[in-house]
N, C-alpha and C positions, 0 to 999 in steps of 0.2 A: 405392519408398522415398524414391528421392533426387528425385522427384517431389514429393511433400510437404514434403520439406526446402527445397526449391527456391521452394515457396511460402510455407511459415512466412517465409523467407527476404524472398521479396520483399514481406510484410506491411508490413514498416517497424515491425513489432514490435522485432526485435532491435538495430535502430540505436536506438530508444529508451530500449532497458533498456542497450544499450553506454554510452549517452551519460549515464546514471542513472548506472550503475554508477563511471564515470571520475570524473563530478562529486562523485558520493558518498566515493569514496576521496580527493580535494582537500579537499573540504570538511572532511574527518574529521581532518586534521592542523590544521585551525582551532580546529575544537570542541575534540582532546585540550587546544591551549595555553590554549584559554579557561578551561577547566576547570581544570588544574592552576595554574595562576596564579593564578583567582579562587573559584572554589568550591571546590579542596581546603583552600586558608588559611580559608576561612570555617569549613568542616566541624571544622577543627582549632582554631577557637577554641573551641569548645563541647565536643572530646575530646581527651586528649594523645594522643600518640605511644608508641607503644610503641619496643622497641630496634631491632624492624625496619623503623620510620618508618612502619608503620600506624597509623591512627588510628581512632577508632569506642569504641563501648561495652567497657570490661574488666570481665571474669568472672574469679573464681578457682577454678579446679578442684578437685576430690577432693585431689589432691596438693598444694596449696596454690600452685600455680602460676600466674600471672597469663595467661590467655589476652582476647585483643583482638580483635575483630568489626570488620574491615576496612570500615566503611561508606564510606569513602573512594571506594573503588573501585566500589563498587555505583552509589553516586550518580553519580560521575562518567561510569559505562556509562549509565547510564540517560538522563543530559542527552545527552551524547555521540547517541544514539540519537534522543530527542527532536529534538533541533536537525538532524541529517542526514535524520531522514521529513519537517521541517518544511520544510527547503529544497527537497527534492527532489517535495513535493505543490506548493509556490507556485510554482517555478520551470519544472517540466516537466508535470506531470499536470493541475493545473488551467488553464494555457494551452492543452494538448492538449485538454480537454474541451470549453473553451470555442470552440477553432478547430473541432472537429468539430461542437458546437451549430451554429455558423456552418454552417458546410457543408451539415446537415443541412436550414436554415432555408432557405438558398438553393436547395437541389435538392430538392425535398420527394419524398417517394418517391409512387410512383403506384399507387394502390390499385387490384388487379385485381378486377371484377366478380365478386361471390360467384354461381356456379351454386347451382342449386338441387338440394336432396339426390334420392335415388332415390324415395324417399317420398314428398316434395312432388310430383315428377312423377308417381307412379302414383296419387294422389289426384286430380289434374288431369286425368288421363287419364279417370279412372272417372266424375270430374264431368261429362266432357265426353259420352261414351257414356250415361250418364243422362237429359242435355239430348237426344240426337241420339232416344233412343229413347223419348223421351216426347210 
């Protein structure tokens, strides 16, 4: 069990993942600040905030109360996710893929000679025996 874990750690994927999580967490604070200071006020231009400060389309329920669907939070979450995913992809994933492609081009894999199958060998033996007997 520990041998498998040791191999997993040695592959380097854990380091890549750790770096992505740390950078993603740090970048999330920046994205949240941009969303709260730019995106939410833009959404608030089109929708009026309710008493709790949520803004989005309002609907009157069957009891006569107003219910607000807080689209601002949904839009903020989507934009935050897309921004973090964008940065992680272009800062970590794309360069790593390019590096791996460069390494693969630098050290091409040696193709092993494929051996004939059993059926091919038997056909060849049969043909040789026919030729020898003829």
